[in-house]
Backbone as JSON Lines, residues from 0, in Angstrom:
{"i":0,"aa":"M","n":[81.51,108.85,115.1],"ca":[82.89,109.02,114.7],"c":[82.91,109.29,113.19]}
{"i":1,"aa":"T","n":[83.54,110.39,112.8],"ca":[83.59,110.75,111.39],"c":[84.74,110.01,110.7]}
{"i":2,"aa":"K","n":[84.69,110.02,109.38],"ca":[85.75,109.35,108.62],"c":[87.1,110.01,108.86]}
{"i":3,"aa":"E","n":[87.1,111.34,109.02],"ca":[88.35,112.05,109.26],"c":[88.97,111.62,110.59]}
{"i":4,"aa":"E","n":[88.12,111.45,111.6],"ca":[88.63,110.99,112.9],"c":[89.17,109.57,112.8]}
{"i":5,"aa":"I","n":[88.48,108.73,112.05],"ca":[88.93,107.35,111.87],"c":[90.29,107.33,111.2]}
{"i":6,"aa":"I","n":[90.44,108.11,110.14],"ca":[91.73,108.16,109.42],"c":[92.82,108.67,110.33]}
{"i":7,"aa":"K","n":[92.51,109.7,111.14],"ca":[93.49,110.24,112.07],"c":[93.94,109.16,113.05]}
{"i":8,"aa":"Y","n":[92.98,108.4,113.6],"ca":[93.32,107.34,114.55],"c":[94.14,106.22,113.89]}
{"i":9,"aa":"V","n":[93.81,105.9,112.64],"ca":[94.55,104.84,111.94],"c":[96.0,105.26,111.74]}
{"i":10,"aa":"F","n":[96.24,106.5,111.29],"ca":[97.61,106.95,111.11],"c":[98.36,107.0,112.43]}
{"i":11,"aa":"K","n":[97.7,107.49,113.47],"ca":[98.32,107.52,114.79],"c":[98.67,106.11,115.26]}
{"i":12,"aa":"F","n":[97.77,105.2,115.01],"ca":[97.97,103.81,115.41],"c":[99.17,103.2,114.71]}
{"i":13,"aa":"F","n":[99.28,103.4,113.38],"ca":[100.39,102.81,112.65],"c":[101.72,103.45,112.99]}
{"i":14,"aa":"K","n":[101.7,104.72,113.41],"ca":[102.94,105.35,113.84],"c":[103.43,104.75,115.14]}
{"i":15,"aa":"E","n":[102.51,104.33,116.0],"ca":[102.88,103.83,117.32],"c":[103.09,102.32,117.36]}
{"i":16,"aa":"Y","n":[102.41,101.59,116.52],"ca":[102.44,100.13,116.6],"c":[102.67,99.51,115.24]}
{"i":17,"aa":"V","n":[103.2,98.31,115.28],"ca":[103.29,97.48,114.09],"c":[102.59,96.18,114.43]}
{"i":18,"aa":"M","n":[101.65,95.78,113.59],"ca":[100.88,94.58,113.91],"c":[100.49,93.83,112.65]}
{"i":19,"aa":"N","n":[100.01,92.6,112.84],"ca":[99.55,91.82,111.71],"c":[98.08,92.13,111.44]}
{"i":20,"aa":"S","n":[97.53,91.56,110.39],"ca":[96.17,91.92,109.97],"c":[95.11,91.49,110.98]}
{"i":21,"aa":"E","n":[95.32,90.37,111.68],"ca":[94.33,89.95,112.67],"c":[94.25,90.95,113.82]}
{"i":22,"aa":"D","n":[95.39,91.44,114.27],"ca":[95.4,92.43,115.33],"c":[94.75,93.73,114.86]}
{"i":23,"aa":"F","n":[95.0,94.08,113.62],"ca":[94.4,95.3,113.07],"c":[92.88,95.16,113.0]}
{"i":24,"aa":"Q","n":[92.4,94.01,112.58],"ca":[90.95,93.78,112.53],"c":[90.33,93.88,113.92]}
{"i":25,"aa":"E","n":[91.01,93.34,114.92],"ca":[90.51,93.43,116.29],"c":[90.49,94.89,116.76]}
{"i":26,"aa":"W","n":[91.53,95.64,116.41],"ca":[91.59,97.04,116.8],"c":[90.47,97.84,116.16]}
{"i":27,"aa":"L","n":[90.19,97.58,114.88],"ca":[89.09,98.26,114.21],"c":[87.76,97.95,114.9]}
{"i":28,"aa":"K","n":[87.55,96.7,115.29],"ca":[86.32,96.33,116.0],"c":[86.24,97.06,117.34]}
{"i":29,"aa":"K","n":[87.37,97.21,118.01],"ca":[87.4,97.85,119.31],"c":[86.98,99.31,119.22]}
{"i":30,"aa":"I","n":[87.4,100.01,118.16],"ca":[87.03,101.42,118.04],"c":[85.7,101.6,117.32]}
{"i":31,"aa":"G","n":[85.08,100.49,116.9],"ca":[83.74,100.57,116.33],"c":[83.68,100.79,114.84]}
{"i":32,"aa":"V","n":[84.69,100.37,114.11],"ca":[84.72,100.54,112.66],"c":[84.64,99.17,112.01]}
{"i":33,"aa":"K","n":[83.78,99.04,111.02],"ca":[83.69,97.79,110.28],"c":[84.54,97.9,109.02]}
{"i":34,"aa":"A","n":[85.48,97.0,108.87],"ca":[86.38,97.03,107.72],"c":[85.61,96.85,106.42]}
{"i":35,"aa":"E","n":[84.53,96.08,106.47],"ca":[83.72,95.87,105.27],"c":[83.12,97.19,104.78]}
{"i":36,"aa":"D","n":[82.7,98.03,105.74],"ca":[82.13,99.33,105.36],"c":[83.18,100.22,104.7]}
{"i":37,"aa":"L","n":[84.39,100.21,105.25],"ca":[85.47,101.01,104.66],"c":[85.8,100.51,103.26]}
{"i":38,"aa":"T","n":[85.83,99.2,103.1],"ca":[86.12,98.61,101.79],"c":[85.02,98.95,100.8]}
{"i":39,"aa":"R","n":[83.79,98.83,101.24],"ca":[82.65,99.13,100.37],"c":[82.66,100.6,99.95]}
{"i":40,"aa":"D","n":[82.94,101.49,100.89],"ca":[83.01,102.92,100.57],"c":[84.11,103.21,99.55]}
{"i":41,"aa":"A","n":[85.27,102.61,99.75],"ca":[86.38,102.82,98.82],"c":[86.03,102.3,97.43]}
{"i":42,"aa":"Y","n":[85.37,101.13,97.36],"ca":[84.99,100.56,96.07],"c":[83.95,101.43,95.37]}
{"i":43,"aa":"E","n":[83.0,101.97,96.14],"ca":[81.98,102.84,95.54],"c":[82.61,104.12,95.0]}
{"i":44,"aa":"K","n":[83.59,104.67,95.71],"ca":[84.28,105.86,95.22],"c":[85.05,105.55,93.94]}
{"i":45,"aa":"L","n":[85.68,104.37,93.89],"ca":[86.39,103.96,92.68],"c":[85.44,103.84,91.5]}
{"i":46,"aa":"K","n":[84.3,103.21,91.72],"ca":[83.32,103.07,90.64],"c":[82.82,104.43,90.17]}
{"i":47,"aa":"A","n":[82.61,105.35,91.11],"ca":[82.14,106.69,90.73],"c":[83.18,107.42,89.89]}
{"i":48,"aa":"E","n":[84.45,107.3,90.26],"ca":[85.51,107.95,89.49],"c":[85.65,107.31,88.1]}
{"i":49,"aa":"K","n":[85.51,105.98,88.03],"ca":[85.59,105.31,86.74],"c":[84.45,105.72,85.83]}
{"i":50,"aa":"A","n":[83.28,105.97,86.43],"ca":[82.13,106.35,85.62],"c":[82.3,107.72,84.99]}
{"i":51,"aa":"K","n":[83.17,108.55,85.56],"ca":[83.4,109.88,85.02],"c":[84.2,109.85,83.72]}
{"i":52,"aa":"M","n":[84.97,108.79,83.5],"ca":[85.82,108.71,82.32],"c":[85.27,107.68,81.34]}
{"i":53,"aa":"D","n":[85.4,107.96,80.07],"ca":[85.01,106.97,79.07],"c":[86.11,105.93,78.91]}
{"i":54,"aa":"T","n":[85.82,104.88,78.18],"ca":[86.74,103.76,78.03],"c":[88.06,104.18,77.41]}
{"i":55,"aa":"E","n":[88.0,105.0,76.38],"ca":[89.23,105.42,75.69],"c":[90.12,106.23,76.62]}
{"i":56,"aa":"T","n":[89.54,107.1,77.42],"ca":[90.32,107.9,78.36],"c":[90.96,107.02,79.41]}
{"i":57,"aa":"R","n":[90.23,106.04,79.92],"ca":[90.81,105.12,80.91],"c":[91.98,104.34,80.32]}
{"i":58,"aa":"R","n":[91.86,103.94,79.07],"ca":[92.96,103.21,78.42],"c":[94.2,104.09,78.28]}
{"i":59,"aa":"K","n":[93.99,105.34,77.88],"ca":[95.12,106.26,77.76],"c":[95.75,106.53,79.12]}
{"i":60,"aa":"C","n":[94.91,106.63,80.13],"ca":[95.41,106.87,81.49],"c":[96.25,105.68,81.97]}
{"i":61,"aa":"R","n":[95.77,104.46,81.72],"ca":[96.53,103.26,82.09],"c":[97.87,103.22,81.37]}
{"i":62,"aa":"L","n":[97.86,103.53,80.09],"ca":[99.1,103.52,79.32],"c":[100.08,104.56,79.88]}
{"i":63,"aa":"F","n":[99.58,105.74,80.22],"ca":[100.44,106.77,80.8],"c":[101.07,106.3,82.09]}
{"i":64,"aa":"W","n":[100.25,105.78,83.02],"ca":[100.79,105.38,84.32],"c":[101.67,104.14,84.23]}
{"i":65,"aa":"A","n":[101.39,103.25,83.28],"ca":[102.28,102.1,83.08],"c":[103.65,102.58,82.6]}
{"i":66,"aa":"T","n":[103.66,103.54,81.68],"ca":[104.92,104.11,81.19],"c":[105.68,104.8,82.31]}
{"i":67,"aa":"V","n":[104.97,105.59,83.1],"ca":[105.61,106.29,84.22],"c":[106.19,105.28,85.21]}
{"i":68,"aa":"S","n":[105.46,104.2,85.47],"ca":[105.95,103.17,86.4],"c":[107.22,102.51,85.89]}
{"i":69,"aa":"V","n":[107.25,102.15,84.62],"ca":[108.43,101.5,84.05],"c":[109.63,102.44,84.08]}
{"i":70,"aa":"V","n":[109.42,103.68,83.69],"ca":[110.53,104.64,83.66],"c":[111.08,104.87,85.07]}
{"i":71,"aa":"T","n":[110.19,105.09,86.03],"ca":[110.67,105.32,87.4],"c":[111.32,104.08,87.99]}
{"i":72,"aa":"F","n":[110.87,102.9,87.59],"ca":[111.52,101.67,88.06],"c":[112.96,101.62,87.58]}
{"i":73,"aa":"F","n":[113.18,101.92,86.31],"ca":[114.54,101.88,85.79],"c":[115.4,103.01,86.34]}
{"i":74,"aa":"I","n":[114.81,104.15,86.6],"ca":[115.56,105.22,87.26],"c":[115.98,104.77,88.65]}
{"i":75,"aa":"G","n":[115.08,104.13,89.37],"ca":[115.41,103.6,90.69],"c":[116.5,102.56,90.65]}
{"i":76,"aa":"L","n":[116.43,101.67,89.64],"ca":[117.49,100.66,89.49],"c":[118.84,101.34,89.23]}
{"i":77,"aa":"G","n":[118.83,102.34,88.35],"ca":[120.08,103.04,88.04],"c":[120.65,103.76,89.24]}
{"i":78,"aa":"L","n":[119.8,104.45,89.97],"ca":[120.28,105.15,91.18],"c":[120.72,104.18,92.26]}
{"i":79,"aa":"G","n":[120.01,103.07,92.39],"ca":[120.43,102.07,93.35],"c":[121.77,101.47,93.0]}
{"i":80,"aa":"H","n":[121.99,101.21,91.72],"ca":[123.28,100.68,91.28],"c":[124.39,101.7,91.47]}
{"i":81,"aa":"L","n":[124.07,102.96,91.25],"ca":[125.06,104.02,91.37],"c":[125.49,104.23,92.83]}
{"i":82,"aa":"F","n":[124.56,104.17,93.76],"ca":[124.86,104.47,95.15],"c":[125.12,103.25,96.02]}
{"i":83,"aa":"F","n":[124.72,102.08,95.57],"ca":[124.92,100.89,96.42],"c":[125.69,99.89,95.67]}
């Protein structure tokens, strides 16, 4: 089973069902996927992407996304107040 097939099944699953984390873990075991492997793969990809940027660039990137988050939060508050 390829990663693309796994992702396809996960999206299909969430569209059809709503469940808690224990049920989800059981479902992953049933289709033959280890959650630890998925977590490890995601963490390795994160580390690889972080290694591409130097410390100063990562700091600037964090500052940019923090600013974007704060601005969009206040825009959401304003629109929510306006419409509700």
